[in-house]
C-alpha positions in Angstrom: 11.3 -22.3 -27.9 7.6 -22.8 -29.2 8.7 -22.9 -32.6 11.8 -25.4 -32.0 10.2 -28.4 -34.0 10.3 -25.9 -37.3 14.3 -25.9 -36.7 15.9 -26.8 -40.3 18.4 -29.0 -38.4 15.6 -31.1 -37.2 14.2 -31.8 -41.0 15.8 -35.1 -41.6 16.3 -36.3 -37.9 15.5 -40.1 -37.1 11.7 -39.7 -35.7 12.7 -41.8 -32.7 15.5 -39.4 -32.1 12.9 -36.5 -32.3 10.6 -38.0 -29.8 13.4 -38.3 -27.1 14.2 -34.6 -28.2 10.6 -33.5 -27.8 10.2 -35.2 -24.5 13.7 -33.7 -23.1 12.4 -30.2 -24.2 9.3 -30.4 -22.8 11.0 -31.2 -19.5 13.2 -28.3 -19.7 10.6 -25.7 -19.4 11.5 -23.1 -16.8 14.7 -24.8 -15.9 18.0 -23.8 -15.6 21.7 -24.6 -14.4 22.2 -28.1 -13.1 18.4 -28.9 -14.0 19.2 -28.6 -17.9 22.5 -30.9 -17.2 20.0 -33.7 -15.7 17.5 -33.5 -18.6 20.4 -33.6 -21.3 21.9 -36.9 -19.3 18.6 -38.4 -19.2 17.8 -37.9 -22.8 21.0 -39.5 -23.5 20.5 -42.5 -21.1 16.9 -42.9 -22.5 18.5 -43.1 -25.9 21.2 -45.6 -25.0 18.7 -47.8 -23.6 16.8 -47.6 -27.3 20.4 -48.5 -28.6 20.3 -45.1 -30.0 23.1 -42.5 -30.1 23.1 -38.9 -30.8 26.0 -37.4 -32.8 27.8 -34.4 -31.5 26.1 -32.4 -34.3 22.7 -33.6 -32.7 23.7 -32.7 -29.2 24.7 -29.2 -30.6 21.3 -29.0 -32.0 19.5 -29.9 -28.9 21.6 -27.2 -27.1 20.6 -24.6 -29.5 17.0 -25.7 -28.9 17.6 -25.2 -25.1 19.5 -22.0 -25.2 16.3 -20.3 -27.1 15.1 -17.7 -24.8 17.4 -18.0 -21.9 19.6 -15.2 -20.5 23.2 -15.0 -21.2 24.1 -16.6 -17.8 22.0 -19.6 -18.6 23.3 -20.1 -22.0 26.6 -20.0 -20.5 25.5 -22.8 -18.4 24.0 -24.6 -21.4 27.2 -24.5 -23.1 29.3 -25.8 -19.9 26.5 -28.7 -19.9 26.8 -29.3 -23.8 30.6 -29.6 -23.1 30.0 -32.3 -20.4 27.8 -34.2 -22.9 30.2 -34.4 -25.5 32.9 -35.7 -23.3 30.3 -38.2 -22.0 29.6 -39.2 -25.7 33.1 -39.5 -26.7 33.9 -41.9 -23.4 31.1 -43.9 -24.2 31.1 -44.5 -27.8 31.1 -48.2 -28.6 
């Protein structure tokens, strides 16, 4: 996860969103399973407080970054978390 900032998908992302992603990524270090879900939901909540909404593509990118270096089981948990986050985003769009 050391080189995640070089991911090409981050090239044109809003700097405020990038800072939120950076903070969330730091909080995921060494975490697995439900801990990742809480970090993601915290990221979405923090963004909403700043009137920022992540697109589905941005959430997918965050999940890809979070999966870097994880075991297949951890990646599956992250995929389930991503699905929950996407459902959350769909249900809370204005």
